[in-house]
C-alpha positions in Angstrom: 0.0 -0.2 0.4 1.1 3.4 -0.9 1.6 6.0 2.4 2.1 9.0 1.1 2.1 13.2 3.1 0.8 15.2 0.6 0.6 18.6 1.8 -2.8 20.5 1.5 -1.2 23.3 -0.2 0.1 20.9 -2.6 -2.8 19.6 -3.8 -5.2 22.3 -3.7 -3.1 23.7 -6.8 -3.7 20.9 -8.4 -7.1 19.6 -8.1 -10.7 21.2 -6.6 -11.0 18.7 -3.0 -14.4 18.0 -1.7 -14.8 16.2 2.1 -15.3 12.9 0.3 -11.6 13.6 -1.2 -10.3 14.3 2.0 -12.1 11.3 3.7 -10.8 9.0 1.1 -7.1 10.1 1.1 -6.9 10.0 5.0 -8.5 6.1 5.1 -5.8 5.4 2.2 -3.3 7.3 3.8 -2.6 9.8 1.2 -2.6 12.4 3.7 -2.3 13.4 7.2 -5.3 15.0 9.3 -3.6 18.3 8.9 -4.8 18.8 5.5 -8.5 18.4 7.1 -7.8 21.2 9.2 -6.0 23.0 6.4 -9.5 22.6 4.2 -11.2 23.8 6.7 -9.4 26.5 7.9 -9.3 27.7 3.7 -13.6 27.2 4.0 -13.6 29.8 6.8 -11.4 32.7 5.1 -13.9 31.5 1.7 -17.0 31.4 2.7 -19.7 32.8 4.9 -21.8 30.4 5.9 -19.4 27.8 7.3 -20.9 24.5 8.8 -20.2 23.8 13.0 -18.1 21.1 11.6 -16.1 23.4 9.5 -15.6 25.3 12.5 -15.1 23.0 14.9 -12.5 21.2 12.5 -10.6 24.6 11.5 -9.4 24.3 15.9 -8.5 21.4 15.8 -5.0 20.5 16.4 -2.9 18.0 14.5 -3.2 15.4 17.5 -6.9 15.5 17.2 -8.8 13.0 15.4 -10.7 14.7 12.7 -12.1 11.9 11.1 -15.7 12.2 12.6 -16.0 16.0 11.4 -14.6 14.9 8.0 -17.0 11.9 7.9 -20.4 14.3 8.8 -18.9 16.6 6.1 -18.8 14.2 3.7 -22.2 12.9 4.4 -23.5 16.7 3.7 -22.1 16.6 0.0 -23.3 14.8 -3.2 -21.0 11.5 -3.2 -18.8 11.4 -6.4 -17.2 8.1 -6.0 -16.0 8.0 -9.6 -14.0 10.5 -9.7 -12.8 10.3 -6.2 -10.3 7.3 -7.5 -8.8 8.6 -10.6 -8.7 12.3 -9.0 -6.5 10.4 -6.3 -4.6 8.2 -9.1 -3.4 11.9 -10.6 -2.3 13.2 -7.5 -0.6 10.9 -5.9 1.0 10.5 -9.7 1.6 13.9 -9.9 3.1 14.2 -6.1 5.4 11.4 -6.7 6.8 13.2 -10.4 7.4 16.7 -8.9 9.3 14.8 -6.3 10.9 11.8 -8.1 14.5 13.0 -7.6 14.2 12.4 -4.0 12.4 9.5 -4.0 14.7 5.9 -4.9 13.0 4.2 -7.1 10.1 6.2 -8.8 8.9 4.0 -11.2 8.6 1.3 -8.3 6.3 3.7 -6.6 4.3 4.1 -9.9 4.0 -0.3 -9.8 2.6 -0.2 -6.6 0.2 2.9 -7.5 -1.0 0.7 -10.6 -1.5 -2.9 -7.7 -3.0 -0.8 -5.4 -5.6 1.2 -7.8 -6.3 -2.0 -9.8 -4.6 -1.2 -12.4 -5.8 1.6 -14.3 -5.7 1.2 -18.4 -4.6 4.9 -18.1 -1.1 4.8 -16.4 0.2 1.2 -18.1 2.1 2.5 -20.6 4.5 3.9 -17.4 4.4 1.0 -15.7 8.0 -0.8 -15.9 7.2 -4.5 -16.1 4.6 -4.1 -18.6 5.1 -5.0 -22.4 6.5 -2.0 -23.6 4.9 0.6 -25.4 7.2 1.3 -29.2 10.2 -0.4 -29.7 13.3 -1.1 -27.9 15.1 2.3 -27.9 18.7 0.1 -26.5 19.5 0.7 -23.2 17.2 0.8 -20.0 18.1 4.4 -19.4 16.8 5.4 -22.8 13.6 3.0 -22.0 13.2 4.3 -18.5 13.4 7.7 -20.3 10.5 7.3 -22.2 8.0 5.6 -19.3 9.2 9.2 -17.7 7.5 10.8 -20.7 4.8 9.2 -21.1 3.7 9.7 -16.9 4.9 13.1 -17.6 2.0 13.2 -21.0 -0.6 11.2 -18.3 -0.3 14.1 -15.7 -0.9 16.7 -18.8 -4.0 15.1 -19.6 -5.0 14.6 -15.9 -4.3 18.4 -15.2 -6.7 19.2 -17.9 -9.5 17.2 -16.1 -8.8 18.0 -12.7 -6.6 21.4 -12.0 -8.9 23.9 -10.5 -9.6 26.8 -13.1 
């Protein structure tokens, strides 16, 4: 299972985050509880009629449990389950791509994400162990460079779908 610690600022720059998205991220350990608190604080600064749950959540400490309040906030939203998983697929791949220089084996993480997300077809082209798209370029380095190019192409397409305007 992939565990990440994606900060709220990054998420906020790359996608519109619903409470269902936050709930999913917490359940799968893609984010820490601080992200829920940061979202609630942002909501207080941008919306006039905040819910009691948002106000309470904004006042919590990082060490406090956010689960109950996040679940209550998510229950008030229209559920978009079909979109949540693909949004998190994109966010994880964006986060790891941006930070690939600090990761021991970024393509290995892609393989784990591919497995954890039930083998999504849209990322097959840059999963190292899958059949190569295109001809062999002659060296491992060139073939892996192409995988990174395919990864970037996926991200460019996904940004159009998820990036806030």
